[in-house]
N, C-alpha and C positions, 0 to 999 in steps of 0.2 A: 618954236622953241630956240630959245637962245644957247648958242654952243657955250659950255662951259671954259673959256679958253684958259684958264688957271689951271684946270685939270689937264686939258689938253698938252699945255705946256710941261707939267708935270710928268705925262707920259713920255714926251718927247726927251725930257731929261733922262728918264729912266732907260729909255732906247739908247741915248748917247752914251751914257756909262757901261751899258751890258755889250755895245757893239765895240767898244774900244779895243778889245783883244782883236780885232780885223788888224790893227796896225802891225802886229806880229806875223801874222797870216792871212793874207788878203783874202783867202778863200773863205776865212771863218766869218766873213762880213754876210756870206750868203748861206751859210750852213748853223755853225754851232751859235753865232750870236743872233741869228734870225730866230732860232728855237727858243733861244734865252730871254730875248727880247719880248717876244709873246707871253711866256711863262711869268716874266717879270711884271709885266703891266698888269697882267691878271692878278697879281698878288699885292702890287702896290695900290692899284685903283680900287680893287675889291675892299681892301682895309679901308680906303678912304670913305667908301660908302657902306661900312659893315653895318652902319644902323639902321638900313632900309632896304637892303637886297633881301630879295626872297623869290621863292615859286621859279618860274621858268626863266628867269634873269641870272639867278643863280647857278641853275643848270647851265646855262649859256657860258658864264664866267669859269664855270668849272671843266667844260668842254674845251674851253681856250686853254686853260692851264694844263689839262691833260696833253693837248696837241703839243704844247711849248715841251714839256717832261718828254712826252713819247719820242719826238722828232729829235729832242735833244741828246737823249739816251742813246737812242739806235744810231745816231751818226757819230757818238764817241766810241761806242761800241766797235762799229763798223772800222773806225781808225785803226784801230788795234789789230784787225785784220790782213795777214801777210799779202793775201790776194790784193787788197784795196789799197797797200799801203803804196803799190807802183803808180796807181793814179794819182795819190795825193802827191808823189815825188814829182810828176808831172806838172801839176797844178802848181808847184812850189817854184819849179823852175819857169813855168810860162809867167808868172806874176814877179819873180825877182827883181825885174827892171823899174818896178811901179815906184813912182817918186813919193815923197811925203805930201806933198800938195795933192796928188792924185788919190792917194788914200785918206784925204781928208775929204776930198769931195766924195769919194765913195761913202764914207763913215756917215757924213750929213745926210746925204741921199737915202740910204738904206735906213736910216733912224727916221727920216720923214715918212718913209713906205710904212715901216712897221708901226710908226703911230697912225698912220691911217686906216690900216688894215685893222687894228684893235678900235678904233672910231664907233664903229657903228655898237659895238659894247659898251662902250664909254657913253654915248648917248642913251641907251637903254637904261642904265644904271642912273644916271643924271634924271630921265623922266621919270622912272620909279620912285624915284626920291620926292618928287614933285607929285606923286600920286596920279601921274597920268595914266590912262589906260594903254597898254601895250598889247593889241591884237596879234602882231605879226611875230612874236617872240617865240611861240611854241612851235611854228612851222618850219622857221629858220632853225631850230634847236635841231628838229628832224632831220633837216639835211645837212646839219653839221656833222649830226652822229654818225648818218651813212657815210660821209666823207671820210670821217675820221677812220671808220672802222675799215672800209674799202682801201685806205692808204696803208694802215697798220697792217693788214693781212697780206696785200701786195707785198711790202717792204719785207716782211718776214718771210714768205714764199719766195721771195727772189734771193733773198741771204742765204736760206738754206739750201737752195737749188745749185748756187753759184760755189756754195762751200763744197759742194760734192762734184760739181761739173764747171770748175772754172774756165775752161775753153769754149763752153757751148751757150748759147743764147737760151734764156729762161722762155719756156712755151708751157709750163705746168699751172694747174690751179686758175687762177683769174686770168692770168697770160693766155690761155686756151682763148679767152673770149674778147680779148683787148690787149694791145701791145704794150701800154703805158698805163696800168690801173692805178698805178700810185700816184702819177700825174691827175689822172682822173680823180682821184680821192681828194687831191689838194684842190683842185678846183672847184668840186662839191661843196667843202668845208668852207672855202671862203665866200662863197656864194650865199651860203647858209647863214654866215655871220652878217653879210649885209642885208640878206632878206629879213633877219629876226630885227634888225633895226629900223626898218621902214617907218614904223608908226611912232617912231622915236624923232623923226629927222624934222620934220617942221619946214625949216627954213631953206633957203637957196643954197646957203653956204655949205649946209650939213649933206644934201643932196649932192652937191658938185664934189665937195671932198672924199666922202664915201664911197661915191660911185669913180672919182679917179682911183682910188685904192684897189678894189676891187677889179676894175678892168685891166689895171697895170698887172695885178697878178695873176689874173686869167691868160693875159697875152704873154705874159712871160712862162706859163707853163707850156702853151703851144711852141712857143720857142725852143724850150727845153726838150718837148718831145722831137723836134724837128731835129735838134743837135743830136740826140740820142738816136735819130733813126740814122743821121749821117755817119756816126761812130759805128753803130752796129753794121751798116753798110760795108764799110772798110774791114770789119774783123769778119764777117760772115758770109759776106756777099756772093763769094764763089760756091758756097754749098748750094745744091739743088733744095735741101729741105728747107732751108732758110728762105730761099726766095717764094717756095709755095707757102710758106708761113706767112710772108710778107703780103702775098697776093690774097690770101684767103681770111686773115684777121686783123680787122680795124686796128688803125694805131692809137686813136683816143677815145672814140666813143662807140660803145658795142652795136647801138643801134643806128648807127650812121655809115653808110659804105664809104669811108675815107681811109685810105689805104697808104698814102704818103702824104707828107709836108715837108718832103726835100726842096730846099731853098723856099720853103714856106708858099709854095704853090699847091693849089687843091689837086690831087690826082685820084680820079674816080677808077674803080675797077670796071 
Protein backbone atom coordinates (compact mmCIF):
# COMPACT_ATOMS: atom_id res chain seq x y z
CA UNK A 1 0.00 0.00 0.00
CA UNK A 2 1.28 3.46 -0.91
CA UNK A 3 1.23 5.99 1.91
CA UNK A 4 -1.22 8.84 1.14
CA UNK A 5 1.39 11.53 1.64
CA UNK A 6 -1.04 14.37 0.96
CA UNK A 7 -3.11 13.20 3.93
CA UNK A 8 0.01 12.80 6.08
CA UNK A 9 0.94 16.40 5.26
CA UNK A 10 -2.58 17.48 6.19
CA UNK A 11 -2.29 15.67 9.53
CA UNK A 12 1.12 17.29 10.12
CA UNK A 13 -0.32 20.73 9.33
CA UNK A 14 -3.12 20.13 11.84
CA UNK A 15 -0.54 19.20 14.48
CA UNK A 16 1.51 22.32 13.76
CA UNK A 17 -1.53 24.53 14.28
CA UNK A 18 -2.73 22.80 17.44
CA UNK A 19 0.78 22.67 18.94
CA UNK A 20 1.39 26.40 18.45
CA UNK A 21 0.23 27.35 22.02
CA UNK A 22 3.41 25.67 23.22
CA UNK A 23 5.24 28.84 22.24
CA UNK A 24 3.35 30.54 25.09
CA UNK A 25 3.97 27.83 27.67
CA UNK A 26 6.54 25.21 26.77
CA UNK A 27 4.98 22.43 28.84
CA UNK A 28 1.84 22.74 26.69
CA UNK A 29 3.79 21.04 23.89
CA UNK A 30 3.61 17.74 25.77
CA UNK A 31 0.31 18.22 27.56
CA UNK A 32 -2.64 20.18 26.16
CA UNK A 33 -1.17 20.40 22.65
CA UNK A 34 -0.57 16.65 22.68
CA UNK A 35 -4.17 15.90 23.58
CA UNK A 36 -5.50 18.54 21.20
CA UNK A 37 -3.43 17.28 18.26
CA UNK A 38 -4.78 13.73 18.58
CA UNK A 39 -8.37 14.96 18.84
CA UNK A 40 -7.95 17.42 15.95
CA UNK A 41 -6.43 14.81 13.65
CA UNK A 42 -9.30 12.45 14.45
CA UNK A 43 -11.80 15.09 13.40
CA UNK A 44 -10.05 16.47 10.32
CA UNK A 45 -8.80 13.19 8.86
CA UNK A 46 -12.06 11.49 9.77
CA UNK A 47 -13.98 14.11 7.83
CA UNK A 48 -11.68 13.63 4.86
CA UNK A 49 -12.66 9.92 4.76
CA UNK A 50 -16.26 10.41 5.85
CA UNK A 51 -17.71 8.71 2.75
CA UNK A 52 -15.99 5.38 3.39
CA UNK A 53 -15.43 5.11 7.15
CA UNK A 54 -17.37 2.36 8.91
CA UNK A 55 -17.18 -0.53 11.37
CA UNK A 56 -14.08 -1.11 13.47
CA UNK A 57 -12.20 1.69 11.73
CA UNK A 58 -14.88 4.12 12.85
CA UNK A 59 -14.60 2.80 16.42
CA UNK A 60 -10.81 3.17 16.23
CA UNK A 61 -11.19 6.81 15.20
CA UNK A 62 -13.79 7.51 17.89
CA UNK A 63 -11.47 6.06 20.54
CA UNK A 64 -8.66 8.34 19.36
CA UNK A 65 -11.04 11.29 19.55
CA UNK A 66 -12.18 10.21 23.02
CA UNK A 67 -8.56 9.84 24.09
CA UNK A 68 -7.69 13.38 23.06
CA UNK A 69 -10.83 14.96 24.50
CA UNK A 70 -10.54 13.03 27.77
CA UNK A 71 -6.87 13.81 28.27
CA UNK A 72 -7.27 17.47 27.29
CA UNK A 73 -10.21 17.92 29.63
CA UNK A 74 -8.38 16.25 32.49
CA UNK A 75 -5.25 18.36 32.00
CA UNK A 76 -7.25 21.59 31.74
CA UNK A 77 -9.21 20.74 34.90
CA UNK A 78 -6.05 19.79 36.76
CA UNK A 79 -4.46 23.15 35.93
CA UNK A 80 -7.16 24.80 38.04
CA UNK A 81 -6.29 22.68 41.07
CA UNK A 82 -4.38 24.75 43.69
CA UNK A 83 -2.39 21.66 44.69
CA UNK A 84 -1.14 21.14 41.13
CA UNK A 85 -0.51 24.81 40.40
CA UNK A 86 2.70 24.61 42.40
CA UNK A 87 4.07 21.98 40.02
CA UNK A 88 3.05 24.09 37.04
CA UNK A 89 4.89 27.05 38.52
CA UNK A 90 8.03 24.93 38.81
CA UNK A 91 7.65 23.84 35.17
CA UNK A 92 7.15 27.47 34.15
CA UNK A 93 10.36 28.54 35.86
CA UNK A 94 12.31 25.58 34.50
CA UNK A 95 11.37 26.45 30.91
CA UNK A 96 11.58 30.24 31.22
CA UNK A 97 15.00 30.37 29.54
CA UNK A 98 14.04 28.30 26.49
CA UNK A 99 14.81 30.34 23.37
CA UNK A 100 12.51 30.85 20.40
CA UNK A 101 14.81 28.66 18.29
CA UNK A 102 14.55 25.85 20.85
CA UNK A 103 10.78 26.27 21.01
CA UNK A 104 10.61 26.00 17.24
CA UNK A 105 12.60 22.78 17.29
CA UNK A 106 10.32 21.35 19.98
CA UNK A 107 7.24 22.48 18.03
CA UNK A 108 8.39 20.71 14.87
CA UNK A 109 9.52 17.62 16.79
CA UNK A 110 6.30 17.09 18.72
CA UNK A 111 4.22 17.75 15.59
CA UNK A 112 6.11 14.97 13.80
CA UNK A 113 5.56 12.66 16.79
CA UNK A 114 1.83 13.42 16.99
CA UNK A 115 1.53 12.71 13.24
CA UNK A 116 3.38 9.40 13.55
CA UNK A 117 1.23 8.32 16.48
CA UNK A 118 -1.92 8.92 14.43
CA UNK A 119 -0.48 7.41 11.24
CA UNK A 120 -1.76 3.84 11.84
CA UNK A 121 -5.32 5.19 11.99
CA UNK A 122 -4.76 7.27 8.86
CA UNK A 123 -3.53 4.19 7.03
CA UNK A 124 -6.52 2.09 8.08
CA UNK A 125 -8.83 4.86 6.88
CA UNK A 126 -7.03 4.95 3.55
CA UNK A 127 -7.05 1.15 3.23
CA UNK A 128 -10.76 0.98 4.00
CA UNK A 129 -11.43 3.61 1.33
CA UNK A 130 -9.70 1.23 -1.11
CA UNK A 131 -11.87 -1.67 0.10
CA UNK A 132 -8.90 -3.59 1.53
CA UNK A 133 -9.39 -6.28 4.18
CA UNK A 134 -8.37 -5.08 7.65
CA UNK A 135 -8.02 -8.10 9.91
CA UNK A 136 -6.10 -6.51 12.79
CA UNK A 137 -8.29 -3.50 13.51
CA UNK A 138 -10.70 -5.25 15.87
CA UNK A 139 -7.89 -6.67 18.04
CA UNK A 140 -6.09 -3.33 18.14
CA UNK A 141 -9.30 -1.54 19.07
CA UNK A 142 -9.80 -3.94 22.00
CA UNK A 143 -6.31 -3.13 23.30
CA UNK A 144 -6.94 0.60 22.77
CA UNK A 145 -10.13 0.39 24.80
CA UNK A 146 -8.41 -1.43 27.67
CA UNK A 147 -5.65 1.16 27.71
CA UNK A 148 -8.03 4.11 27.60
CA UNK A 149 -10.19 2.75 30.44
CA UNK A 150 -7.12 1.91 32.53
CA UNK A 151 -5.58 5.35 32.08
CA UNK A 152 -8.87 7.18 32.71
CA UNK A 153 -9.67 5.26 35.88
CA UNK A 154 -6.10 5.65 37.19
CA UNK A 155 -6.09 9.42 36.59
CA UNK A 156 -9.47 9.79 38.31
CA UNK A 157 -8.43 7.67 41.31
CA UNK A 158 -5.19 9.58 41.81
CA UNK A 159 -6.86 12.97 41.37
CA UNK A 160 -9.50 12.20 44.00
CA UNK A 161 -6.94 10.71 46.37
CA UNK A 162 -4.52 13.65 46.11
CA UNK A 163 -7.36 16.12 46.65
CA UNK A 164 -7.92 14.58 50.09
CA UNK A 165 -4.30 13.57 50.78
CA UNK A 166 -2.04 16.12 49.07
CA UNK A 167 1.09 15.10 51.00
CA UNK A 168 0.78 11.30 50.64
CA UNK A 169 1.65 8.99 47.77
CA UNK A 170 -1.32 7.35 46.06
CA UNK A 171 -1.66 3.64 46.88
CA UNK A 172 -5.38 3.02 46.40
CA UNK A 173 -7.41 1.37 43.63
CA UNK A 174 -5.27 0.45 40.64
CA UNK A 175 -2.24 1.82 42.47
CA UNK A 176 -2.39 -1.21 44.75
CA UNK A 177 -1.42 -3.36 41.78
CA UNK A 178 1.05 -1.16 39.93
CA UNK A 179 2.62 2.19 40.85
CA UNK A 180 2.08 3.84 37.44
CA UNK A 181 -1.20 2.45 36.06
CA UNK A 182 -1.87 5.66 34.11
CA UNK A 183 1.40 5.27 32.20
CA UNK A 184 0.63 1.59 31.63
CA UNK A 185 -2.75 2.57 30.18
CA UNK A 186 -1.06 5.08 27.86
CA UNK A 187 1.39 2.44 26.67
CA UNK A 188 -1.39 -0.07 26.00
CA UNK A 189 -3.47 2.51 24.15
CA UNK A 190 -0.73 3.42 21.68
CA UNK A 191 0.33 -0.18 21.23
CA UNK A 192 -3.29 -0.90 20.35
CA UNK A 193 -3.31 1.91 17.77
CA UNK A 194 -0.18 0.47 16.15
CA UNK A 195 -1.55 -3.08 16.31
CA UNK A 196 -4.84 -2.05 14.72
CA UNK A 197 -3.06 -0.77 11.63
CA UNK A 198 -0.82 -3.77 10.88
CA UNK A 199 -3.00 -5.09 8.06
CA UNK A 200 -2.89 -1.65 6.40
CA UNK A 201 0.87 -1.07 6.44
CA UNK A 202 2.01 -2.98 3.38
CA UNK A 203 5.23 -1.17 2.49
CA UNK A 204 8.50 -0.69 4.34
CA UNK A 205 7.99 3.04 4.85
CA UNK A 206 4.67 2.52 6.62
CA UNK A 207 6.16 -0.12 8.91
CA UNK A 208 9.15 2.05 9.76
CA UNK A 209 7.22 5.26 10.42
CA UNK A 210 4.44 3.71 12.49
CA UNK A 211 6.89 1.60 14.49
CA UNK A 212 9.09 4.63 15.10
CA UNK A 213 6.11 6.46 16.59
CA UNK A 214 5.00 3.65 18.91
CA UNK A 215 8.54 2.81 20.06
CA UNK A 216 9.20 6.47 20.86
CA UNK A 217 6.03 6.87 22.95
CA UNK A 218 6.64 3.57 24.78
CA UNK A 219 10.21 4.60 25.67
CA UNK A 220 8.92 8.04 26.67
CA UNK A 221 6.43 6.47 29.08
CA UNK A 222 9.14 4.31 30.66
CA UNK A 223 11.27 7.44 31.09
CA UNK A 224 8.29 9.29 32.59
CA UNK A 225 7.77 6.46 35.09
CA UNK A 226 11.45 6.63 36.00
CA UNK A 227 11.18 10.39 36.50
CA UNK A 228 8.12 9.99 38.70
CA UNK A 229 9.93 7.37 40.76
CA UNK A 230 12.84 9.73 41.42
CA UNK A 231 10.45 12.54 42.35
CA UNK A 232 8.48 10.35 44.73
CA UNK A 233 11.68 9.05 46.28
CA UNK A 234 12.61 12.63 47.15
CA UNK A 235 9.18 13.31 48.66
CA UNK A 236 8.36 10.07 50.43
CA UNK A 237 11.59 8.06 50.58
CA UNK A 238 12.05 8.61 54.31
CA UNK A 239 8.67 7.01 55.10
CA UNK A 240 8.87 3.28 56.01
CA UNK A 241 5.40 2.69 54.54
CA UNK A 242 6.49 4.11 51.20
CA UNK A 243 9.60 1.94 51.14
CA UNK A 244 7.41 -1.11 51.79
CA UNK A 245 5.07 0.01 49.01
CA UNK A 246 7.94 0.35 46.53
CA UNK A 247 9.35 -3.06 47.47
CA UNK A 248 6.03 -4.86 47.06
CA UNK A 249 4.23 -3.13 44.16
CA UNK A 250 5.75 -3.24 40.62
CA UNK A 251 6.34 0.14 39.03
CA UNK A 252 4.85 -0.38 35.57
CA UNK A 253 3.66 -3.92 34.83
CA UNK A 254 1.60 -5.75 37.46
CA UNK A 255 2.70 -9.17 36.19
CA UNK A 256 6.41 -8.35 36.02
CA UNK A 257 8.44 -8.10 39.27
CA UNK A 258 10.15 -4.88 38.17
CA UNK A 259 10.25 -2.54 41.16
CA UNK A 260 12.59 0.23 40.08
CA UNK A 261 13.52 2.21 36.99
CA UNK A 262 15.87 4.53 38.82
CA UNK A 263 18.47 5.82 36.36
CA UNK A 264 16.64 3.59 33.85
CA UNK A 265 18.38 0.55 35.29
CA UNK A 266 16.35 -2.60 35.89
CA UNK A 267 16.21 -3.54 39.55
CA UNK A 268 14.50 -6.76 40.58
CA UNK A 269 13.25 -7.67 44.01
